[in-house]
SEDREN-264188 format. One record per residue (C-alpha): residue in one letter; x, y, z. Coordinates in steps of 0.05 Angstrom, whole numbers, plus 5000, padded with zeros to 4 digits. Layout:
<atoms>
aXYZ
...
</atoms>
This chain:
<atoms>
m479548464407
t479748594479
a485048384528
a479747914556
e479147524487
n486647354483
v488746614480
c493246364528
y500646174510
t505345694536
l511945954570
i517745534560
n524045584607
v530845554564
p536745304601
m542445734584
d548545324603
s546844784545
e550644774479
p545444784420
p545544074385
s546943984308
e540743844263
i544243154249
s544442924324
l537143114324
k535142744266
n538542174295
d535442184361
l528542334331
g529141774278
n533441314318
c528540724309
d525640494242
m518740454221
s517239714226
a518339814301
f512540304303
l508339814265
t509239224300
s509739364373
f508940024414
p511139764483
p518339694468
l519040424453
e516940594517
k523040324542
g527640834520
d526241144453
v520141544474
k524441924527
l529942054480
k525142294424
t521642774480
e528243074495
a530143184425
l523843494409
k524243974466
k530844204438
v527644284368
i522344744398
i527945154433
m532345254374
i526245464327
l524346004380
n531346234374
g531046364304
e533745714272
k529745464210
l531144714210
p526944534145
g530143804139
l526643624205
l520043704188
m518942994152
t523342654204
i518242884257
i512342704210
r514442034205
f517641814273
v514542194320
l507642434297
p504741744300
l506841604376
q500641594422
d504941864487
h501242424514
t507842824532
i509742744459
k503042994436
k503143564484
l510143764455
l507843664382
l502444194397
v507644724420
f511844554356
w506344594305
e504345274335
i511745564322
v513845204261
p513945554195
k507945284160
t508745624089
t513445714035
p516946364022
d511746543969
g506246444025
r503445713999
l501745224050
l507544704053
q505444044023
e508043684091
m502344004130
i497043604096
l499942994130
v499743404199
c492243584183
d490342854174
a494042724242
y489943224274
r483243084246
k484642304277
d486442634346
l479343054342
q476042364338
h480942084394
p477541634447
n481642014504
e478742684521
f485143014543
i487242904471
r481343144439
g480943764483
s488143994479
t488143894403
l481944414401
r486144864443
f491944854397
l486544984340
c485445614369
k492845924357
l492445684283
k492246244232
e491845844165
a485145734140
e487045164095
l489344734153
l482944874190
e477844774133
p479043984129
l478043954207
m471044324211
p466643724211
a470543414267
i470544064305
r462644104301
a462243414318
c466243524387
l460243994408
e456543324422
h462342974461
r460142654526
h466343024569
s464743764586
y472543844575
v471643754501
r465544104494
r467744704527
n474644764484
a470744604419
v466045264439
l473045634447
a475945334379
i469345534340
y469546214372
t476546394349
i475846064279
y469246474267
r472447104291
n479147024244
f475546644187
e468246744184
h467346374117
l468945694149
i463545674197
p458346244178
d452945914224
a457345934287
p452346404330
e446745994311
l449945374327
i452645604394
h445545884408
d442945174401
f448444854443
l447445404494
v439645254503
n441244494508
e447744524553
k447344364625
d454744414644
a456745104679
s463845184646
c461244994573
k454745494581
r460146044603
n463646004546
a458545964501
f455346564531
m462146944521
m462346764449
l455547014438
i456547644471
h462647814430
a460347524362
d452047574366
q449948054420
d442448004400
r442847234409
a446447334471
l440447814496
d434747374470
y437246704512
l438247154571
s431347444562
t428446744562
c431946564628
i432447164663
d428546944725
q432946314733
v439846714736
q440146644808
t440845874799
f446645874752
g453845774766
d457946354788
i462446364724
l455946414684
q453446944727
l459647374719
v459247354646
i451947534651
v453648164690
e459048374638
l453248314581
i448548694622
y453749254635
k455849284563
v449349304535
c446549844583
h453150194567
a451850224497
n444850274499
p441850634560
s434450504545
e435649774557
r437249874629
a429849794654
r430549104624
f436048824661
i436449264727
r432548784764
c437048214744
i442948574773
y438748674836
n437747924835
l445147764830
l446648184889
q444147634929
s448547064893
s452846624938
s459646814902
p462647384929
a465747564861
v459347584831
k456248014884
y462448484877
e461648564799
a453948634806
a454049174860
g459949574814
t455049484754
l448549704790
v452350354813
t454450504740
l447450354718
s443550744761
s443851334808
a437451224846
p437951174922
t435850534934
a440850264878
i446750594919
k444050334983
a443049634955
a450249644925
a453649954990
q450049435035
c452648894990
y459549184996
i459049185073
d456748485074
l462948285032
i467448645077
i464248335134
k464547615109
e470647565069
s476847355110
d481647615061
n484948315085
n486148545018
v479648374990
k476748785051
l481449395032
i479549384959
v472249314975
l472749895029
d476250344973
r469850234929
l465550484987
i469851094993
e469551204918
l461851224930
k462151724984
e466052194940
h460252274900
p455752854925
s449152484914
h451151864944
e453952155005
r447152255038
v445251515023
l451251225057
q450851675120
d444351185135
l448650605127
v454550905177
m452350365231
d452649815184
i459850065164
l462150025239
r460849295236
v467249225199
l470749425262
s470348695284
t476548555234
p482448515273
d486948885219
l488949465242
e489449815162
v482049555151
r479549905218
k483650555205
k480050615136
t473550465166
l473850995219
q476051485167
l469851305127
a465451335183
l467852015208
d466752345136
l459852045136
v457952265205
s452452735208
s448453085268
r442952525255
n447151965268
v453452215311
e449651995376
e449851285353
l456151265331
v459351585391
i455951005431
v459350465386
l466350835390
k465550845467
k463850095471
e469849955426
v474550375470
i472049985531
k473249295493
t481049485480
n481449575552
n478648895565
v482548475512
t489348165524
e494748615499
h496448565426
e501548955388
d495349295350
t491449435402
d494850035431
k494650315361
y487450175350
r485750515420
q489151145391
l485251135328
l478951075367
v481051665415
r482452135354
t476051915317
l471952065380
h476152735387
s473952975316
c466852775327
s466653245397
v469653805360
r464853785298
f459053615348
p460553975413
d454153645447
m457552955447
a463253245484
a460153065552
n458352385533
v465452175510
i470452585562
p468852115623
v469851515586
l476551755551
m479452025617
e480051285648
f485351255594
l490051765626
s492851185670
d494150755608
n500550405604
n500850625534
e503551335527
a501251505460
a493951355472
a494151735541
a497752365503
d491652345451
v486752315507
l489852855542
e490453285478
f483253205469
v481953415537
r486354025534
e482654255473
a475554105506
i476554485567
q478855105527
r473155015482
f467454855520
d466755275583
n460454835609
l464854245610
r470554535654
p467154305719
l466253595697
i473853525667
v476853855725
e473053305771
k475052745731
m482152945723
l482952985800
e480052285805
v485351965759
f490752415775
h494151955825
a493951345777
i497651655722
k504051255703
s507551675649
v511552245664
k509352605602
i501852575616
y503152765686
r505953405665
g499953505618
a494853395674
l498853855722
w498654395667
i491054355654
l490154345729
g493854925746
e490255265687
y482855135692
c482255065773
s477955655789
t474555525851
k477155495919
e474954765934
d478454565868
i485054915881
q484954595951
s483653915920
v489953995868
m494254175933
t492253525967
e493553085907
v500253405894
r501853275969
r499452585957
s503052495903
l510052775928
g509752355996
e513052596056
i517353266063
p522353426064
i524352906012
v531852826024
e531052766099
s525752276094
e529751826044
i535951846081
k532051596144
k528851086105
e535750846076
a539350846139
g532850466179
e532249956119
l536249386150
k534549256223
p537548796274
e532148206272
e532848156199
e537347496175
v542847756131
s546147256089
v551947276045
g550646875971
p555946415939
a562046775907
q561446795826
k567546925786
l566347395730
v570147565667
t571948355660
e572148695596
m579948615599
g579547925596
t581447815675
y577647475730
a574147845786
t569847525840
q563147775861
s559047615922
a552047855942
l549448106010
s541847906010
s536648006070
s530947536082
r526148126077
p526348486012
a527949196006
k522349715998
k521049705924
e521450335880
e514250205856
d511150345928
r513651035921
p508251575901
p508851725829
l511552445834
r516652255882
g519251685836
f519352095776
l523752635811
l528352075844
d529351775771
g532152485758
d526052775715
f526553465738
f522553725678
v516353515713
a518553895780
a519154585731
s512154455707
l509454345780
a512754965804
t508555355748
t501855025767
l503355175846
t504855845823
k498255945780
i493855645836
a497656085891
l496456665856
r489456465841
y487756295908
v490356985936
s485257335888
l479056865918
v480856865991
q481257496029
e484157276089
k491257416092
k493056856140
k490456376091
q493456706037
n500556646070
s499355926093
f497855696021
n503856045992
a508455816042
e506255096028
a507055195956
m514055495968
l516154926017
l514554415956
m518754825913
a524654895960
t524854155979
i524653935901
l530954445892
h534754145956
l533053395922
g535853645859
k542253935889
s543053225935
s546252585910
l539752165918
p536652215847
k540051825793
k540952455750
p542453185777
i537253775763
t538754215700
d540354945705
d534455065666
d529954695715
v533155105772
d532155755741
r524555605731
i523455325804
s527455905832
l523356475784
c516756135806
l519356205883
k520856935874
v514157075837
l510756795898
s514557215945
e512957855911
c505957745879
s505958255829
p500158475786
l504058385725
m506257675745
n498757555758
d496957715691
i502757315655
f501856685691
n493856655696
k491657015632
e496957015576
c498356285581
r490856105563
q490756635509
s496856275477
l493155585480
s487256005449
h491056255388
m494455545373
l487455155379
s484855745329
a491055675281
k490154935278
l482254985267
e483455465211
e489154975180
e484154405190
k478054825154
l483054985098
s485154315086
q478254085083
k476654645037
k481854454992
e479453734993
s472253924979
e474654334917
k478253744891
r471453314894
n467553814867
v467253724787
t468354394753
i464654504692
q466755074653
p461555564626
d463355364550
d464154614564
p459354164514
i453653764551
s453553064533
f446352744531
m446951994534
q440151914494
l443352334437
t449951994434
a451451584369
k453450854383
n459950954352
e461351524403
m458651064458
s464750604448
s470051134469
k467251184537
e470750784590
d469350094593
q469649884670
f470649154657
q476849344610
l479749804658
s479749304717
l482248804670
l488049304649
a489149464722
a489948714743
m495248614691
g499049224710
n497549604640
t493850194668
q496350844641
r494851524663
k488751904624
e493552454603
a497851964569
a492751404549
d496351384478
p502550904478
l506351294437
a504951934474
s506851534537
k513051344504
l515052074483
n514252294553
k519551874575
v527551964572
v530751434526
t536651174556
q542350984502
l545750404526
t551350254470
g554550754426
f552750924348
s558750604322
d557949924366
p556249314325
v549949254367
y546049934386
a541549864441
e537250384476
a531750284533
y525350574563
v524450524637
h517550414651
v516250464731
n509950124754
q510350084834
y513449444851
d515549314780
i520849624729
v519749354656
l525849544606
d523749644537
v530749494501
l530949634427
v536949284396
v539149424331
n544448954287
q548949514256
t552648944218
s552048634149
d551947944189
t546547474216
l547347494294
q545546884327
n543646764402
c543947504408
t542047544487
l540948134532
e544647914596
l542848384662
a545048454726
t542848874787
l545349314847
g541149434902
d535049174926
l533148984855
k531548314826
l531148044752
v524947644747
e526747194684
k532647224639
p530347494570
s530646954518
p535746954461
l534147194387
t536847204314
l538047844283
a538347934210
p543648414175
h541049124199
d534848844233
f532249104301
a528248774359
n525048994422
i526848594481
k522848654549
a526348514620
n521948544683
v525748764744
k522548694817
v523549214867
a523749044936
s525049694979
t526650424970
e533950574949
n537150744893
g538950154846
i542950044785
i541749594729
f547549414684
g549648814637
n551948694562
v548848464497
v552547764477
y551647464404
d555046964354
v556047184284
s553246644236
g558646224207
a564746554244
a569046034286
s570446604337
d568146574406
r561947014434
n562347734421
c559948184476
v557748924476
v557849254547
l551849704562
s551650344599
d548550314668
i541850514683
h540050824746
i533550764782
d531051324814
i528551324890
m522851904871
d518651414830
y516951074901
i516651664942
q510051954960
p508252585005
a505052375072
s502952655134
c503152535212
t502352845277
d508153215313
a507752685362
e508852165314
f514552455282
r518552605341
q516851855361
m519551635299
w525552105301
a527651805363
e526751045338
f530151125271
e537550925278
w540251125209
e541851855200
n544552225140
k546952985149
v547253395087
t550654055077
v546654585038
n550554754982
t546155184934
n545855734893
i538556014914
i538956604955
d531756564988
l530056105046
n522955995031
e524855854955
y529855354974
l524654975018
q520154974963
h525754694912
i527254124961
l520153924973
k518953914897
s525453504888
t524653024940
n517252874933
m516653045008
k511553455048
c513053985097
l509453835165
t510954555195
p505354985185
e505555585137
k504456105188
a510955855226
l514655935164
s511756635144
g515957285161
y523157345150
c528257255206
g534357045171
f533256335191
m528655765182
a527555015213
a522254615181
n520053815185
l519153415124
y515752735117
a514852225064
r512951445059
s514551065002
i509850514966
f513349975011
g511350295075
e517750605094
d517951265130
a523051815110
l524552405155
a528153055144
n529653665184
v531354255145
s535654815184
i537655365140
e540056105146
k541656645108
p548656975122
i546557705121
h553357935135
l555857665067
g550958085032
p543657995001
e546257584942
a549457094990
p546156384986
v542855955035
t547455645085
g545354995135
h544354325133
i538753735125
r538753215171
i535352545145
r533051965184
a530351325160
k529150575188
s533850285128
q540550565112
g539050505042
m533150985040
a537451465087
l543251455037
s538651524974
l534852084994
g541252495019
d544452334948
k537952584917
i538453264955
n545953304938
l544353244863
s538653704867
q541054244915
k542854734859
k537655124816
t539055014747
s537655674701
l533255554645
</atoms>
């Protein structure tokens, strides 16, 4: 029986604070009214007796679930509760008859059950459809053929009831009885087939069709063949079952595909999104034809666009990505790239990110032009919309996608660059930095685009607002301006951005002449303030009617320098030196050479003077002074060696860096393609579907069963599909000692956000343990979903108790608790056995991830929690220690291999990981090999961990501390 066929069961919440009642008190509650009251008048009972009986019946159910037998109550309930017509009582009785023992110890049916059977025969003929339907559902759970046999005529009669609720439950009852006791209703498939042909209600037809699929597939196919042209008119619940049948039939018998594939095509046009999704998934598994793949992909795209739920969009996008992984399907999807880009209308960033990545993977020379046009429009749109927190991130994604397209298809770069360079003046520094990185790579790789890029850069140069972008733009202009006109334009822009020089004198004059005699000066009212020490101080404000010159009116470069950012001054000095040396080589006239050099040196000198004055908010650093002084010296000497260093070797360094980056990307793409390619060994057997026996076909993966198990959280890895094998791979946590009266051990199953504790409890005494309860509590960000129900353990008996724990964040958690129980017949208080702690490992939630250097630095600056771990290990090799840390922490090394290769006695590397909850973890490893202590000296240094939450930083630090030393095998 598959998971889909399991019947539903009722969950009962047990209050733990109440004392269990005695059997005598329950008898009094259940039978507190004599029989004559029942026979004469029912209304008096509603005034109090029914309520009392309801509560008593609930207590009886809970006690039986806890292992109590209560045989004396059976006749009391039959006499005083079973005749009642109250709906709540009837519902509770269904639960009671499901759990109460119905047989004697030797396996024969109790005589009292004949009375119960008669009562339920009457309920099956009751005029109220709720009572009939709920009784039919209860019969699905009965396992005693003797009880069911007298009820069969009444069950058959319910198939013709006027109400659909009764009819659909009758179908379920017949299906369950036929599956468990075929001899009771041998003609069930024929009966249900006839019922299905005449039935009009969608839910009844669905249940009947589902029964035929599992009980008599041939009849189900016969029915489908008669109405295959009307499938589109059926309700969605019936269409879903038809899709499942077609999948199973074609999976078991591939020759039937041609018969039903047209039906699946028709169901792609269904009005129900669920039917369309399942039909598309089934179509892909049944056919690899390009038309089928295209139809399924088009259906997925329509679903993504029309569905409002972002989770649905992400799930369907994953299906499209899975399609793309198949080499033969990839070409079909390439024709649908423009349709896929329609998904970008969704405001959710995660959906847009996946869509852009998918489009980038599918881009080819045939569709790249259209793709770039759409992305350019999207970039322009982000500039016009009102600012939203995700707009900037979306713009970054678009810039990076266009960057990748231009690198792969150089012809597109000329169309992309003018649009993107407008964003260098953007307020969002991250997007502008991505544009700048793209421009730097493009200007180095594509010689023909250099004049265009320099021209556009000069146009937007004065509008750049961020100092980092300004610095990068200066470097690009200094490196790639190769004509006399461009060099003069750069100097003009620099002078314009710097303002009036000398800076110090002009600023002093401005301050001195700020307040003029004709201005009206007023003193504001005095204001009382409280100082840090608690004393009072008076403050008054001097104000002028004409506001002072605002800082925003300053030219951008002058503003950066007055704010104390002199690193941009060092960058400017290098740029001026480069263009001055290049100008000297281009212009022959000595007078013009000296004039240009003098102007460049004047600008550097005035910046040095400003840095040494008291005007900037922060003084110039010694490093910046050294850099500017060096540039002044180079310009004063103009030696050929310096000319080569400034104008040739800088560009060579960039070229080396870009080629190393390209190599790394190619290597990662090669690894990805190797993963995707299915490697078949020379001696692997070839499986022909047409020659496979039917019993072997059943061993193939059933997609419907897999998806259902995935929804229930029961998916298992392929290598551990056998439950016993998966348990053997787990470490058993011993919770109590072997000499304790109750022995307990647990398997800890971690399934993303849930932890399932499978606890084995063994009664090691010769007494019956009643109300044996597993009491658990958690420490950390863990939450116990529900308390495990108490149970009764016979002498030397054992039982398995399952407890679910929800995990809310990534940090080490502890589960602790005890087992409490009562000894049968003892007068003492409850006994207690304390359990050992169960430690939940953070590594179950951390996965390796990657990010750019800029993102790493930004997160490093933003995250406030830092944990510094001192290296204490017995490993003597730097690389070996780094690999050991990576393996122990599930983190990924962001530092390229080339930067880590070689041996110099020390190493620095950046590590990054992300939890399944979306939390980021950063680490910086700084280690060295103390050579003076000899070749066998262990690695020393420290690891700094940064995270947004304190728990993440501390837990990761604890993990590193525990696993630093390499254990010898």
